[in-house]
C-alpha positions in Angstrom: 9.2 -65.3 -16.9 11.9 -67.9 -16.8 15.1 -66.6 -15.1 13.5 -63.6 -13.5 13.6 -63.0 -9.8 11.9 -60.5 -7.5 13.7 -57.2 -6.9 14.0 -56.8 -3.1 16.1 -53.6 -2.9 18.2 -51.0 -4.6 21.3 -53.3 -4.8 19.2 -55.9 -6.8 18.9 -53.3 -9.5 21.7 -52.6 -12.1 22.6 -49.3 -10.4 26.0 -47.7 -10.8 28.7 -49.2 -8.5 29.3 -45.9 -6.6 25.7 -45.8 -5.6 25.5 -49.3 -4.0 25.1 -49.4 -0.3 24.4 -45.6 0.0 21.5 -43.9 1.7 19.6 -40.8 0.4 20.2 -37.5 2.1 17.6 -36.4 4.6 16.9 -35.5 8.2 14.3 -37.3 10.2 10.9 -35.6 10.4 9.3 -36.7 13.7 6.0 -35.6 15.2 7.3 -33.6 18.1 6.3 -30.2 19.6 9.5 -28.5 18.6 11.5 -29.3 15.5 14.9 -27.7 15.3 16.8 -30.0 13.1 16.6 -28.7 9.5 17.7 -25.1 9.7 14.4 -23.8 8.5 13.3 -20.2 9.2 10.6 -20.8 11.9 8.5 -17.7 11.0 5.6 -18.3 8.6 5.5 -15.9 5.7 3.6 -12.7 6.6 0.0 -12.3 5.3 0.8 -9.5 2.9 3.4 -11.6 1.2 1.1 -14.6 1.1 -1.5 -12.5 -0.6 1.0 -11.1 -3.1 2.2 -14.7 -3.9 -1.5 -15.6 -4.6 -1.8 -12.6 -6.9 1.4 -13.4 -8.8 0.6 -17.1 -9.1 -3.0 -16.2 -10.3 -1.5 -14.1 -13.0 1.0 -16.8 -14.0 -1.8 -19.4 -14.0 -3.5 -17.7 -17.0 -0.5 -18.7 -19.1 0.3 -22.2 -17.8 -0.6 -23.6 -21.2 2.7 -22.0 -22.3 6.2 -22.8 -21.2 7.7 -20.4 -18.7 10.5 -18.0 -19.4 13.4 -20.4 -19.8 15.9 -17.7 -19.0 14.0 -16.3 -15.9 14.9 -12.8 -17.0 12.7 -10.9 -14.6 13.7 -13.1 -11.7 17.4 -12.9 -12.4 17.1 -9.1 -12.7 15.5 -8.8 -9.3 18.0 -11.3 -7.8 20.9 -9.2 -9.2 19.3 -6.1 -7.7 19.1 -7.8 -4.3 22.7 -8.9 -4.4 23.9 -5.5 -5.4 21.9 -3.8 -2.6 23.0 -6.2 0.1 26.3 -7.7 -1.0 28.6 -4.7 -1.4 29.3 -5.5 -5.1 27.5 -4.6 -8.3 25.9 -7.7 -9.9 24.1 -7.6 -13.3 21.6 -10.0 -14.7 24.4 -11.5 -16.9 26.1 -12.6 -13.6 23.1 -14.4 -12.1 21.6 -17.8 -12.7 18.7 -19.4 -10.8 17.6 -23.0 -10.4 15.4 -25.3 -8.2 17.2 -24.8 -4.9 20.9 -24.3 -4.4 21.3 -28.0 -4.7 20.3 -27.8 -8.4 22.8 -24.9 -8.8 25.5 -27.1 -7.4 24.4 -30.0 -9.6 24.6 -27.9 -12.7 28.0 -26.6 -11.7 29.3 -30.2 -11.3 27.6 -31.3 -14.5 29.4 -28.5 -16.3 32.8 -28.5 -14.6 33.0 -31.9 -12.9 31.9 -35.3 -14.2 33.6 -38.6 -15.0 37.4 -38.4 -14.9 37.2 -35.1 -12.9 37.2 -34.4 -9.1 35.9 -32.0 -6.5 37.2 -31.3 -3.0 35.4 -30.0 0.1 36.7 -29.4 3.6 34.8 -31.7 6.0 32.7 -31.7 8.1 30.7 -29.6 5.7 27.5 -29.7 3.7 27.1 -33.3 2.9 25.2 -32.7 -0.4 28.4 -31.5 -2.0 29.8 -35.0 -1.9 26.4 -36.6 -2.7 25.9 -34.5 -5.8 29.5 -35.1 -6.8 28.8 -38.8 -6.7 25.6 -38.4 -8.5 27.3 -36.6 -11.4 30.2 -39.1 -11.6 32.6 -36.6 -10.1 35.3 -38.0 -7.8 35.1 -36.7 -4.3 38.1 -35.6 -2.1 37.6 -34.9 1.6 39.9 -32.0 2.5 41.2 -31.3 6.0 39.9 -29.0 8.8 41.5 -28.0 12.1 40.4 -29.4 15.4 38.4 -26.2 16.0 36.6 -26.8 12.6 38.3 -23.9 10.8 39.9 -24.5 7.5 43.6 -25.3 7.9 45.0 -23.1 5.1 48.4 -24.7 4.8 47.0 -28.2 4.8 44.2 -27.3 2.4 46.6 -25.6 -0.1 48.7 -28.7 0.0 45.7 -30.9 -0.6 44.7 -28.8 -3.6 48.2 -28.9 -5.0 48.5 -32.7 -4.6 45.0 -33.6 -5.9 44.5 -30.9 -8.5 40.7 -30.9 -8.3 38.5 -29.5 -10.9 36.0 -28.0 -8.4 36.7 -26.6 -4.9 33.8 -26.2 -2.4 34.1 -23.6 0.4 31.0 -23.3 2.7 30.7 -20.1 4.6 29.1 -20.0 7.1 29.8 -23.7 7.3 27.2 -26.3 7.8 27.1 -28.0 10.3 29.6 -26.1 12.4 28.3 -22.6 11.7 31.8 -21.0 11.4 32.5 -18.4 8.8 35.5 -18.5 6.5 37.7 -15.4 6.3 38.1 -13.8 2.8 41.9 -14.2 3.0 41.4 -18.0 3.4 39.1 -18.1 0.3 41.7 -16.1 -1.7 44.5 -18.5 -0.6 42.5 -21.5 -1.7 41.4 -19.8 -4.9 45.0 -19.0 -5.8 46.1 -22.6 -5.0 43.3 -23.9 -7.2 44.4 -21.8 -10.1 48.1 -22.7 -9.6 47.3 -26.5 -9.6 45.3 -26.1 -12.7 42.5 -23.7 -13.6 39.7 -24.9 -11.3 36.3 -23.6 -10.3 35.9 -22.4 -6.7 32.4 -22.5 -5.4 31.7 -20.5 -2.3 28.4 -21.8 -0.8 26.8 -18.8 1.1 23.4 -20.5 1.9 23.5 -18.9 5.4 25.3 -15.6 4.7 22.4 -13.3 5.7 22.8 -14.6 9.3 26.5 -13.9 9.4 28.1 -11.3 11.7 30.3 -10.5 8.7 29.8 -9.6 5.1 29.3 -11.6 1.9 32.3 -12.5 -0.2 30.6 -11.2 -3.4 33.3 -8.5 -3.8 35.8 -11.3 -4.4 34.2 -12.0 -7.7 35.9 -9.0 -9.3 38.5 -10.2 -11.7 38.1 -13.9 -10.7 36.3 -15.7 -13.6 36.6 -19.1 -11.9 34.9 -18.0 -8.6 31.2 -18.7 -8.0 29.0 -17.6 -5.1 26.0 -19.9 -4.5 22.9 -18.7 -2.6 19.4 -19.8 -1.6 16.0 -18.4 -0.7 15.3 -21.3 1.6 16.9 -19.8 4.8 16.8 -16.0 5.1 13.7 -15.6 2.9 11.9 -18.3 4.9 11.0 -20.1 1.6 12.3 -23.6 2.0 9.2 -24.9 0.3 9.8 -22.7 -2.7 13.1 -24.5 -3.8 14.8 -21.5 -5.3 18.6 -21.2 -5.4 20.9 -18.9 -7.4 24.5 -18.1 -8.2 26.6 -15.1 -8.9 29.6 -15.4 -11.2 31.3 -14.1 -14.3 28.9 -14.1 -17.3 30.9 -16.9 -18.9 29.9 -19.2 -16.0 26.3 -18.3 -16.4 26.6 -19.2 -20.1 28.3 -22.4 -19.3 25.7 -23.8 -16.9 23.0 -23.2 -19.5 24.7 -26.0 -21.5 23.4 -28.6 -18.9 20.2 -27.0 -17.6 17.0 -28.8 -18.4 14.7 -26.9 -20.8 12.3 -24.6 -18.9 13.7 -25.9 -15.6 12.1 -23.1 -13.5 8.3 -23.3 -13.5 6.2 -20.1 -14.0 4.8 -20.7 -10.5 8.2 -20.9 -8.9 9.3 -17.7 -10.7 6.2 -15.8 -9.7 6.5 -16.9 -6.0 10.2 -15.9 -5.9 9.4 -12.5 -7.4 6.7 -11.9 -4.8 9.2 -12.8 -2.0 11.8 -10.4 -3.4 9.2 -7.6 -3.1 9.1 -8.2 0.6 12.9 -8.3 1.2 12.9 -5.7 4.0 10.3 -7.6 6.1 11.9 -10.9 5.6 15.4 -9.6 6.5 13.8 -8.2 9.7 13.0 -11.7 10.7 16.6 -12.6 10.0 17.7 -9.9 12.6 15.5 -11.5 15.2 16.9 -14.9 14.4 20.5 -13.6 14.7 19.7 -12.3 18.2 18.1 -15.6 19.2 21.1 -17.5 17.7 23.5 -15.4 19.8 21.3 -16.1 22.8 21.5 -19.8 22.2 25.3 -19.6 22.1 25.5 -17.6 25.3 23.0 -19.8 27.2 24.5 -23.1 26.1 27.9 -22.0 27.2 26.5 -20.8 30.5 24.9 -24.3 31.0 28.4 -25.9 30.6 28.3 -26.9 26.9 31.1 -26.3 24.4 29.8 -24.3 21.4 31.3 -23.5 18.1 31.1 -19.8 17.1 28.2 -19.5 14.8 27.5 -17.2 11.9 24.5 -19.2 10.7 20.9 -19.8 11.9 22.0 -22.9 13.9 24.5 -23.8 16.6 26.8 -26.8 17.0 27.2 -27.8 20.6 28.8 -30.6 22.6 31.2 -31.9 23.4 30.0 -35.4 24.3 32.8 -37.9 25.0 32.5 -41.5 24.2 31.2 -43.6 21.4 27.4 -43.0 20.9 27.4 -40.3 23.5 26.1 -37.5 21.2 23.3 -39.7 19.9 22.3 -40.6 23.5 22.0 -36.9 24.3 20.0 -36.4 21.1 17.6 -39.0 22.3 17.2 -37.4 25.7 16.5 -34.1 24.1 13.9 -35.8 21.8 12.3 -37.5 24.9 11.6 -33.9 26.1 9.8 -33.0 22.9 12.6 -31.3 21.0 14.1 -32.6 17.8 17.7 -31.5 17.0 20.2 -32.9 14.4 22.7 -35.6 15.0 24.5 -35.4 11.7 27.5 -37.6 12.4 30.1 -35.2 13.7 31.6 -37.2 16.6 30.8 -35.7 19.9 28.6 -32.9 18.6 24.9 -32.0 17.9 23.4 -29.2 15.9 20.3 -27.1 16.9 18.5 -24.8 14.5 17.5 -21.4 15.8 13.7 -21.3 16.4 11.3 -18.8 17.8 12.0 -17.6 21.4 9.5 -20.1 22.8 11.0 -23.0 20.8 14.5 -22.0 21.9 13.3 -21.8 25.5 12.0 -25.4 25.2 15.3 -26.5 23.8 17.4 -24.7 26.5 15.2 -26.1 29.3 15.8 -29.6 27.9 19.6 -29.3 27.7 19.8 -27.7 31.1 17.8 -30.6 32.6 20.1 -33.1 30.9 23.2 -31.4 32.1 21.8 -31.3 35.6 21.1 -35.1 35.4 24.6 -35.8 34.2 26.2 -33.8 37.0 24.0 -35.3 39.7 
């Protein structure tokens, strides 16, 4: 056709200006013996759970000619029960919403409370999908401050909220990629600052809370309508392939996000699989306890080997410190050359390793000890 020209890349398409020159989120998946770069639970689901999933999916398959329960009533009831049993705060079905991974939960929150002409703030380095989803929903993004030790600088953060008056505030605890937990008093200070600036939603991302030395912040929901706790089944439940996230909040928040949810967004198969996993909570949380022990071992052994390590309440450990431009990536490559894949996610001077099985962790520790020995030779 006259005037037409071949499309050679994204920027040749009429994409929105804020998407030009950007790259999609993702971690490299390389064919190596040990992959410790995506914070997955390394333990396969136990056979009894796999069999129960098959049973529930078989039952659901009989009705796949019909749409699934669009309100996921049974699933939300069971999630509410799980939160009540483990979180130290009563949660009812009216306080729970579920979606395809915590990323869709975050997307729905930003579609509801963010959007064009509105803004969100997060304290970086933190989970990069918060900023990416903000951009995808047309929400302005503000990068808030952290201290040199990666904790949230309360005074500076309160000032940033007062000056920018964001519509959504993200607090990640335990924080990804640093692993550090946020004290409840810090969350309360930021929540009060957000309400003083203008009534704003505060989203506490607890994707890794089951691995924490401390407790969930669910009790803070009491009397705080603009507070949301976001969770996932990807980590503690070892169900990254399931893609099931959920939130706990005031019932008005659950009503609000349903204004933007796609119809029948959670498939019958997803709901059936999640329900089966919830039946095996005790077994799956037993694996979490093993991973917490291994996480603590990684921290101890890395420090003994001469590395600097950020205190971790997650199922991963941030370690370094590697001085000089490109130094962290050079160490990442040396670890990879020894058959272990960790994450270089752009925090200058630091790398992140997921907690694996004892054998996987031994392989990683052998690699970093050998590298340290070479550097000291």
